[in-house]
Residue, then its C-alpha position, 0 to 999 in steps of 0.5 A: m500500499r502507497i501512500y503518501f501524507d501532506n505536509c500539515s500531516l507530516q507536522r501534527p505530531l508536532d502541534d500541541q496534542t492537548q486538543p484530542r483530535i490533535e492527539s489521536e490524530t497524531e497516535a494514527i499517522i505515528a502508526i502508519l509511520s511505523f509501518c513505512e518503516t518496517g516496510i509493511l506501506t510504501l511512504v511517497s514523497s515528492e520534490i512539492l513537499l520536500t519545496e514546502i517542507n523546506e520554507n518552513s521557517d521554523l528549523e525544528r518542524k523543518e529537521t523533523t519533518l526532513g526526517i520523516l521523510s527520509i523513510a520515503r522510498e519513492n520520491v516524485v519529481a515535479d513535471a508539466v504532468i503534474e502541474k496539468r494536472a495540479q490545474e484541473f483540481e484548482k479549478f473545483g476550488i483546490k488551493p496550488m499547492d494543495s493541487l500539487h501535492l494531489a498530483s503528485a500522490e497521483a504521479g506516485q501511484a498512492e493509493y491513499f494522500c492524507t491529510c488533516d486538512d479538513k477544507l481539502l478532505k472535503k473539495a477532493k472527497a467531492q471529485s469524482n475523478l481523482r486516481v487517490k483516496v484522499i482521507s484523513p489519519i484516522e481513516l487510514f489507520e481504519e483501513i490499515l487495520k481491515 
């Protein structure tokens, strides 16, 4: 199973854990990443994701997130096909960076695109032409356990 996490999901473990939702999502993400580390699942990264992470001015968040991505088995390089596909997503109100992540996940043949962003989840789940299932960390963990 191939998994693509967006930046907000990768950084969820660094967020304030006093909120029950954040704590639950963090636990799910850590469990999923442990499956990626052992090779049970495949973590897919992208040039877009690395660029976004490297633009973070918070050094701790940047280093931690890059460390997490070091277990990725594949890195999708941005190209004209990804950019064109991202433009299609933007027509449906999905933000440009999120659109690039979705297009990268598709290009990397990820089965799941995991995000904590409720607005992105809602907009992406409304799309019938996606070639990746957009899902929350908790939903993804439940899928894996099936």
